[in-house]
C-alpha positions as CSV (number, residue, x, y, z in Angstrom):
1,M,122.3,100.1,96.0
2,D,121.8,102.0,99.3
3,K,118.5,103.3,98.1
4,I,117.2,99.9,97.1
5,V,118.1,98.6,100.6
6,H,116.2,101.5,102.2
7,L,113.2,100.8,99.9
8,G,113.3,97.1,100.7
9,L,113.6,97.5,104.5
10,F,110.8,100.0,104.8
11,G,108.6,98.1,102.4
12,C,109.1,94.9,104.3
13,T,108.5,96.6,107.6
14,V,105.2,98.1,106.5
15,L,104.1,94.9,104.8
16,L,104.7,92.9,108.0
17,L,102.9,95.5,110.1
18,C,99.9,95.3,107.8
19,I,99.9,91.5,107.7
20,G,100.1,91.3,111.4
21,Y,97.4,93.8,112.0
22,Y,95.1,92.1,109.4
23,R,95.6,88.6,110.8
24,Q,94.9,89.8,114.4
25,H,91.8,92.0,113.6
26,G,90.5,90.4,110.4
27,Y,90.3,93.8,108.6
28,I,92.4,96.9,108.1
29,S,91.1,100.3,107.2
30,K,92.5,102.8,104.8
31,L,93.2,105.1,107.7
32,T,95.3,102.4,109.4
33,L,97.2,101.7,106.1
34,T,97.8,105.5,105.8
35,F,99.0,105.7,109.4
36,F,101.5,102.8,108.9
37,A,102.9,104.5,105.8
38,I,103.2,108.0,107.3
39,S,104.7,106.6,110.5
40,A,107.3,104.7,108.6
41,A,108.1,107.8,106.5
42,F,108.5,109.9,109.7
43,Y,110.6,107.2,111.2
44,G,112.9,107.4,108.2
45,L,113.1,111.2,108.5
46,A,113.9,110.9,112.2
47,I,116.7,108.5,111.5
48,E,118.2,110.9,109.0
49,Y,118.1,113.8,111.5
50,I,119.7,111.6,114.2
51,Q,122.5,110.7,111.7
52,K,123.0,114.4,111.0
53,Y,123.1,115.7,114.5
54,F,124.2,112.8,116.8
55,A,126.2,110.3,114.7
56,I,129.8,110.8,113.8
57,Q,130.7,110.5,110.1
58,R,127.0,110.3,109.0
59,T,125.0,112.8,107.0
60,F,121.4,113.7,106.3
61,D,120.3,112.4,102.8
62,M,116.9,113.4,101.5
63,A,117.2,110.7,98.9
64,D,117.2,108.1,101.8
65,V,114.0,109.7,103.1
66,A,112.5,109.5,99.7
67,A,113.5,105.8,99.3
68,D,112.1,105.1,102.8
69,T,108.8,106.7,101.9
70,I,108.5,105.0,98.5
71,G,109.3,101.7,100.3
72,A,106.5,102.3,102.8
73,V,104.0,102.9,100.0
74,A,105.3,99.9,98.2
75,G,104.7,97.9,101.4
76,I,101.1,99.0,101.4
77,L,100.7,98.1,97.7
78,A,102.3,94.7,98.3
79,F,99.9,94.1,101.2
80,K,96.9,94.9,99.1
81,L,98.0,92.3,96.5
82,I,98.8,89.7,99.2
83,R,95.5,90.3,100.9
84,K,93.6,90.0,97.6
85,W,95.3,86.7,96.5
86,W,96.5,85.0,99.6
87,L,95.1,86.2,103.0
88,K,91.4,85.9,101.9
89,K,92.0,82.2,101.5
90,I,93.2,81.6,105.0
């Protein structure tokens, strides 16, 4: 269940970043999409390291990092579907 939450949170975060950027600029490049996904993945990795070294009773979990990264990529894919079917009509 924890991994599904990680996937969902990071997917929604990246999806909302993409929608906001697209609505503000009218376009979004592949480089920007890649930047959002990589930034989210590194953010997830940073959170895990913070949990390992600075939080009591928390541990580093590579599976959480994987779920965060998969969620970020899923957010990009969801954005592409939404842009194709919905945002072009606005």
